[in-house]
C-alpha positions as a Python dict, from the first residue, in 0.01 Angstrom:
ca = {
    (1, 'M'): (0, 0, 0),
    (2, 'R'): (-56, -188, -264),
    (3, 'I'): (-228, 30, -502),
    (4, 'I'): (-83, 348, -379),
    (5, 'H'): (224, 174, -572),
    (6, 'R'): (91, 104, -859),
    (7, 'S'): (-77, 414, -962),
    (8, 'I'): (286, 544, -880),
    (9, 'I'): (412, 306, -1084),
    (10, 'A'): (111, 363, -1323),
    (11, 'G'): (197, 758, -1311),
    (12, 'L'): (514, 731, -1381),
    (13, 'L'): (461, 499, -1702),
    (14, 'A'): (246, 777, -1830),
    (15, 'L'): (522, 1053, -1735),
    (16, 'T'): (815, 865, -1956),
    (17, 'A'): (642, 778, -2268),
    (18, 'L'): (503, 1132, -2244),
    (19, 'G'): (854, 1198, -2195),
    (20, 'L'): (945, 977, -2517),
    (21, 'S'): (702, 1024, -2770),
    (22, 'S'): (745, 1434, -2739),
    (23, 'C'): (1123, 1362, -2760),
    (24, 'G'): (1136, 1171, -3117),
    (25, 'S'): (818, 1409, -3301),
    (26, 'S'): (894, 1694, -3261),
    (27, 'K'): (1153, 1912, -3354),
    (28, 'P'): (1390, 2191, -3184),
    (29, 'A'): (1298, 2562, -3144),
    (30, 'P'): (1492, 2682, -3441),
    (31, 'R'): (1778, 2953, -3274),
    (32, 'P'): (1812, 3377, -3360),
    (33, 'S'): (2004, 3387, -3556),
    (34, 'Y'): (2247, 3735, -3583),
    (35, 'S'): (2464, 3872, -3881),
    (36, 'A'): (2622, 4166, -3845),
    (37, 'P'): (2577, 4404, -4121),
    (38, 'R'): (2831, 4442, -4379),
    (39, 'K'): (2991, 4797, -4441),
    (40, 'V'): (2858, 4901, -4828),
    (41, 'V'): (3184, 4941, -4983),
    (42, 'F'): (3225, 5172, -5322),
    (43, 'K'): (3477, 5119, -5571),
    (44, 'P'): (3705, 5459, -5640),
    (45, 'L'): (3539, 5752, -5838),
    (46, 'V'): (3829, 5849, -6040),
    (47, 'T'): (3752, 6154, -6301),
    (48, 'I'): (4057, 6188, -6589),
    (49, 'R'): (4093, 6518, -6696),
    (50, 'N'): (4272, 6556, -7071),
    (51, 'N'): (4447, 6887, -7018),
    (52, 'S'): (4577, 6916, -7367),
    (53, 'Y'): (4438, 7006, -7759),
    (54, 'K'): (4461, 6626, -7871),
    (55, 'S'): (4257, 6336, -7775),
    (56, 'I'): (4438, 6073, -7586),
    (57, 'L'): (4375, 5713, -7456),
    (58, 'L'): (4468, 5605, -7109),
    (59, 'G'): (4480, 5173, -7119),
    (60, 'L'): (4486, 5064, -6766),
    (61, 'R'): (4606, 4740, -6566),
    (62, 'G'): (4518, 4635, -6218),
    (63, 'P'): (4288, 4467, -6051),
    (64, 'E'): (4123, 4519, -6389),
    (65, 'T'): (4200, 4634, -6716),
    (66, 'R'): (4017, 4926, -6919),
    (67, 'F'): (4088, 5189, -7203),
    (68, 'V'): (3940, 5512, -7147),
    (69, 'S'): (3963, 5771, -7411),
    (70, 'I'): (3901, 6122, -7353),
    (71, 'P'): (3848, 6396, -7592),
    (72, 'A'): (4069, 6719, -7606),
    (73, 'R'): (4009, 6937, -7310),
    (74, 'S'): (3759, 6725, -7168),
    (75, 'S'): (3698, 6472, -6851),
    (76, 'R'): (3583, 6061, -6803),
    (77, 'S'): (3447, 5956, -6519),
    (78, 'V'): (3499, 5540, -6474),
    (79, 'N'): (3399, 5346, -6145),
    (80, 'L'): (3757, 5078, -6079),
    (81, 'Y'): (3852, 4819, -5846),
    (82, 'S'): (4052, 4969, -5599),
    (83, 'G'): (4429, 4847, -5582),
    (84, 'T'): (4714, 4934, -5805),
    (85, 'Y'): (4731, 4984, -6194),
    (86, 'K'): (4990, 5074, -6444),
    (87, 'Y'): (4868, 5357, -6675),
    (88, 'A'): (5051, 5439, -7028),
    (89, 'A'): (4806, 5712, -7165),
    (90, 'T'): (4856, 5859, -7521),
    (91, 'A'): (4825, 6131, -7771),
    (92, 'K'): (4842, 6152, -8142),
    (93, 'N'): (5215, 6258, -8273),
    (94, 'T'): (5328, 6209, -7864),
    (95, 'N'): (5523, 6072, -7652),
    (96, 'T'): (5345, 5770, -7421),
    (97, 'I'): (5335, 5878, -7094),
    (98, 'S'): (5333, 5560, -6818),
    (99, 'G'): (5356, 5524, -6473),
    (100, 'Y'): (5171, 5315, -6178),
    (101, 'K'): (4855, 5492, -5942),
    (102, 'Y'): (4696, 5337, -5655),
    (103, 'F'): (4366, 5437, -5586),
    (104, 'G'): (4162, 5338, -5255),
    (105, 'T'): (3869, 5184, -5170),
    (106, 'N'): (3531, 5427, -5132),
    (107, 'R'): (3743, 5755, -5211),
    (108, 'K'): (3701, 6020, -5519),
    (109, 'Y'): (4028, 6130, -5746),
    (110, 'T'): (4068, 6336, -6013),
    (111, 'W'): (4372, 6268, -6244),
    (112, 'N'): (4491, 6526, -6476),
    (113, 'F'): (4677, 6441, -6856),
    (114, 'K'): (4851, 6687, -7022),
    (115, 'V'): (5010, 6484, -7346),
    (116, 'N'): (5250, 6723, -7633),
}
């Protein structure tokens, strides 16, 4: 019985030593990670049309500040951050037109001006 008993003890010790050595030196397997794809967000595209016979200067202040010069009877397109803007448009020897305008994400706008 002693021979069997010694062999069982020797086997258990070998397994314990194997288990302890593998716990300390190996790194855990990396977990697969999943991240949801990000939605692509586009800035609003604003086409500004000048329907007058004078060049106008348009100032925009909101999420960003921009000044856009639009020649007479032409248009310009700009990409702006979405949000609410305070604007002022003026031309030589005319009154300033001002107000507020909202531009939403992933949208296209056409904005017409005619100063007198």
